[in-house]
Each structure stands twice: as C-alpha cells, then as structure tokens.
VEXTI-31236 format. One record per residue (C-alpha): x, y, z. Coordinates in nm, 3 decimals, always signed. Layout:
REM residues N
         x         y         z
         X         Y         Z
...
END
This chain:
REM residues 103
         x         y         z
   +12.567    +2.788    -5.898
   +12.606    +2.693    -5.540
   +12.613    +2.379    -5.449
   +12.389    +2.183    -5.220
   +12.623    +2.166    -4.871
   +12.669    +2.576    -4.923
   +12.300    +2.578    -4.980
   +12.267    +2.446    -4.671
   +12.462    +2.661    -4.513
   +12.317    +2.969    -4.629
   +11.960    +2.856    -4.528
   +12.082    +2.738    -4.165
   +12.239    +3.143    -4.141
   +11.946    +3.249    -4.251
   +11.721    +3.062    -3.996
   +11.990    +3.122    -3.713
   +11.929    +3.537    -3.810
   +11.566    +3.474    -3.806
   +11.566    +3.306    -3.473
   +11.756    +3.610    -3.381
   +11.535    +3.875    -3.496
   +11.224    +3.726    -3.392
   +11.360    +3.685    -3.028
   +11.461    +4.066    -2.996
   +11.151    +4.168    -3.134
   +10.986    +3.979    -2.872
   +11.112    +4.204    -2.649
   +10.950    +4.496    -2.821
   +11.041    +4.829    -2.768
   +11.088    +4.929    -2.366
   +10.824    +5.163    -2.281
   +10.951    +5.490    -2.073
   +11.010    +5.380    -1.709
   +10.780    +5.515    -1.459
   +11.041    +5.670    -1.163
   +11.036    +5.441    -0.920
   +10.829    +5.504    -0.601
   +11.005    +5.786    -0.383
   +11.048    +5.751    -0.001
   +10.867    +6.017    +0.130
   +11.197    +6.220    +0.266
   +11.262    +6.215    -0.086
   +10.960    +6.419    -0.187
   +11.050    +6.772    -0.051
   +11.415    +6.803    -0.240
   +11.225    +6.633    -0.570
   +10.945    +6.913    -0.547
   +11.189    +7.182    -0.487
   +11.342    +7.118    -0.794
   +11.032    +7.066    -0.997
   +10.884    +7.422    -0.833
   +11.176    +7.611    -0.907
   +11.080    +7.758    -1.202
   +10.717    +7.809    -1.092
   +10.597    +8.165    -0.980
   +10.374    +8.046    -0.698
   +10.660    +7.876    -0.548
   +10.503    +7.807    -0.193
   +10.205    +7.686    -0.340
   +10.373    +7.483    -0.612
   +10.597    +7.294    -0.314
   +10.289    +7.243    -0.076
   +10.032    +7.071    -0.357
   +10.402    +6.893    -0.513
   +10.483    +6.750    -0.185
   +10.073    +6.653    -0.112
   +10.094    +6.459    -0.495
   +10.418    +6.309    -0.423
   +10.331    +6.168    -0.088
    +9.989    +6.000    -0.209
   +10.175    +5.878    -0.578
   +10.490    +5.814    -0.460
   +10.646    +5.980    -0.766
   +10.732    +6.329    -0.925
   +10.751    +6.390    -1.319
   +11.118    +6.500    -1.382
   +11.194    +6.867    -1.456
   +10.962    +7.177    -1.458
   +10.739    +7.193    -1.701
   +10.397    +6.971    -1.808
   +10.544    +6.767    -2.038
   +10.697    +6.516    -1.828
   +10.358    +6.494    -1.655
   +10.259    +6.130    -1.820
   +10.577    +5.981    -1.679
   +10.401    +5.973    -1.317
   +10.037    +5.865    -1.398
    +9.900    +5.847    -1.070
   +10.044    +6.265    -1.040
    +9.927    +6.352    -1.355
    +9.570    +6.219    -1.307
    +9.490    +6.364    -0.974
    +9.237    +6.624    -0.961
    +9.093    +6.860    -0.692
    +8.732    +6.711    -0.597
    +8.592    +7.031    -0.555
    +8.696    +7.209    -0.853
    +8.780    +6.912    -1.073
    +9.109    +7.066    -1.205
    +9.429    +6.888    -1.187
    +9.577    +6.898    -0.817
    +9.966    +6.843    -0.908
   +10.187    +7.137    -1.054
END
C-alpha cells in the first residue's frame, strides 16, 4: 500500500499533467490558415498556376487576376476543393448572373 508521502507525489504528478493537458487544450486545434495577402505582382504568377489545367485558360487567368487583386489571395491548386481557403475568392459572385466569379 502506498505511503502518505508517495500518494502526495502521485497526486502532484497527476495535477501537473492535468494542468499541462488543459493548457494544451486551451489552444485547441488550429484552423487551416488562410493564405497571407498576396502582393499584386504575385497575382499573375499565382493565377497562371491555378488556371494551368483550365480549358478556358485566358478567361480563367483574367477572372483569377480580378479576384486576386480584389481579395488578396488565391486558393492553392487547380481544383474547387480548396476554394474555402480564400473565403473572399470563394464567395465573390457576378452581380449580373449571380454565378461565382472566381475560377
């Protein structure tokens, strides 16, 4: 059977572990970081990459640059799955048609 002093040591260790666990839990899972605002000179090269597989490459590049200059970010990759990483880009719509503006 553990002695009184060893029980105190065990309780102290458990307490310290709980404090560390709570401090770490306070940070919580870190959300996906939205891309930092791009300088305007980076938009053309970033959009070239995003539109590289698009069948309407010129139109894609034109609209991507408009969106990039307005939002300051472009989602990575060439697909639709990453659009949420740049919320402004993801939700910008054409006022006339109501369709998504950014490729």
